[in-house]
N, C-alpha and C positions, 0 to 999 in steps of 0.2 A: 580391506582395513578396520574390521571392524563393524562392518553396516551392521543391519540392520533390514533394512526393506529397500530398491532404485527405482523409482520413477524418474519414467522417462514422456514424454510429449513431441508428441509430430503430428503432421498432417496439420503444419500451422497455418491456421485463417484459413482452415478449410470452406470450401459455400453447402456442407451439409451444415444443420443445427445440427449443435454435440451438447452433453451436457455438461460434458469439459470445456473451459476457452480461458481465454487468458483474456482482459480489462485493457485498451489497445486506445489513442485516436490517433492519426495517420492523415491530419492535414490542420490546417491551423488557419480560423475565416475571420481576425477581429474580433474585439469584442462586439461588431455586429449578427456574427450565426449563433448566438445566442437573445433565449428571450431579454423582453423586454422589463420586466421583475430581477431575473438577474444582472445586467447590464449594471440595472442600478442600484444591486449589493457591492456589487464589485466598488460601483466608481465611491461608494459609504467604503468598501474600507480603503480605497486609496484615499483619502481623506481620514483617515483617522490611523496607517501607519506607514511605514515606509519597510518596503519586502525590497532583500536582498539577499544576494548569496557569503558565502560569512564561510571565515577560516575553521579551520579543525580548533586549534585555539580558543577561540573565539566557540565552540558551538560547546567546550568544554565548558568555559564559562556561563557560559548562559541554560544549553540546555538542560538539561534535568531537570528544576521547578517545572518544568513541560510536561516534560514524561513523563516525571511521577501523576501531575495532574492528572494528564490526561489518561491515563494506565486505571487510578483507582476509579472514573467516570463511567470502564466500559459496563454494558449490559449486561455481560457473559466474564465474569470474575475470573481476570488475568493475570500472570506472570506480578508480582513487582517485583524489576529491575533495585539492583542495591547503586549507591555513585558511582563505588570498587566499578561493578563490572561494565557496569556506563561507560564509564572514564578508561579501563584496559578497549568496550567499543570505538569508540570512538578515534582512537592510537591507532588500533591496529589499520583500519578505515584509511589512515589519514597515512599510512608506508603502501600501502594498493598504489598512488595515481591515480584510482578515475573515478575515485569520490567526490559530488558537488557538495553542501549542506551550504541550508538555508532556513531563513530568524524571518520576524517578521515582527516590528520593532512603535508597538505606541509614540507616535510621532509627540504627546505631551509628555510623558509620564519619563520617557527610552524604557519600557517591559519589554519582553520578548513576552510572547504570544500563544504563538504557535515557529514550531519548527520542524523541516523537513531532512534527511539524508537519501541522497538520487544518488548508482549508480553505473555510470555511463560504463557503454559495449558498441564501441563503432561507430555505429551507425543505428543503435536506437541509446534511450533511455531511461531506464527505470528506474520507477518510485516506490521503495524499499520501507520509504520513510515517513508519518504524517503525525505531529500532535499535534493540543492546541489543549491549552488550556479550557477546560467550559466555560464557562462563567463565560466569561465576554464569543461564544457561537454565533448564540442567538440575537446580539445587540449589536458588533461589532462587520462582523460577516470575518473574520481574517484572513479563513478560508477560501473562501474565493478568490480573494486577493493572489492570495498566493499560490495558487494553480490556474488561475489565470497569467498568470508575469512564467512561471514553471513553462507551464507551454510557450506562453510569445518565446521566451528563451534559446529552446530549444526543438520547435517544428517550426519557428520562422527564422531565427537568428543563427542559430546553430546549424539548418538546415538540418533535422536528424530525418530518418521517415518515422517513426515511430516514435511513442512513448509509453512507457509501458505499466501499470498500477501489480502487473501480476498474476493470474493463475486466480481460479476463481474459489471465493472463501470458504474452509470449506471447516472455519472453526468461527465461526458467525458473531464476533468480538464487536465485529464495527461495522456499518454500513455504507465507509468510505465508498465501493466501488458501486454502488447503487445508485450514489447521491453523483460519481463523476456520470454515468450514465443518464442521469437525467439531466439535471443541469449543465454539464461542460460536452455532453454530443460525444462523451468517449461510446468503443461501441466492442461489440466481443467479439475478441479474437478466435472460432471454432477450432478446435484441434481435436487426437487420438491420448490415449493415454494410456499404458500399461506398468504392472508393476510386475519388480519382481524381489519375493520374501527369501529368506531365509528362512532352512524348512521349518524350522522349532519358533519360528515367529507367525508362519503361515500358519503352521497351526492354533497358536494360538486366536489370532487372528478370527479366524472357521469358528469356532467355539466363543468363542467373544461376538462374534456378528450378528446373534435375532435378539444379541440385547444389546443392540448399538446405542437404543436412546434410553433407557435403564443407567448406565455406567454414569458418573460424575466426576470425572479426571480428563480435564479438554483436550490431555494431547496422546488417550489412548478414542476417545470420541473422535477426535479428528482424522487419524489411520484409515479405524475404519472408515468412514462418513465419502473416506476420497476412495474404500473399500466396494463401497455403498456404489459409488461413477461406474467406477470399473465394471462394477456388474453387471448394470443395465448402456453401459458402451459394446459390451457381445451379443447383444439382440439389434446393433443396428449395424 
């Protein structure tokens, strides 16, 4: 179909500690399972914001400014999505029927300061995208309330087996996975990874690999990063 590489993960949630993993949470203990500091931050978030699932139409109305503000704030340069591409992505997602949209509204102003897009896969939910306007992150804690409420909804109300924030980050553009592990008791579900390349693409990877730390193009560096993980796995 024209792809250049295929990434296959297997032995999901193995007991062996490996360099590749998914960041998951498979239990919900309420606010009591969290530290005192995190509890206070969640309470402040709930006092300041209304957090709820929304329709795709509402995401189209309120989501793009939050995406734009978040992407511009990343410490590693990220591609700025155009409003046209954002609209197209939401419209395509709404047709699938298994996409959830969330928004965090300021109680006083009605301003949306954070959003999330999740995908339901039978007995689990993938946290695909979480974006927040950075000017609110360190004062009123919108992420704390959003993550707690999503965990409660999917794990406690819907009784899903786990929620998943995806595989180990290979771009390092965000610290969200470390945040989830440290603050909300997510854990690493270790697994093995296998990569199959088109022959010409594999040649490019082999040639560029020794210079991976010098390459400024984020997408190329990400491929070389996961190749580094694959090579480490050969020795385990």
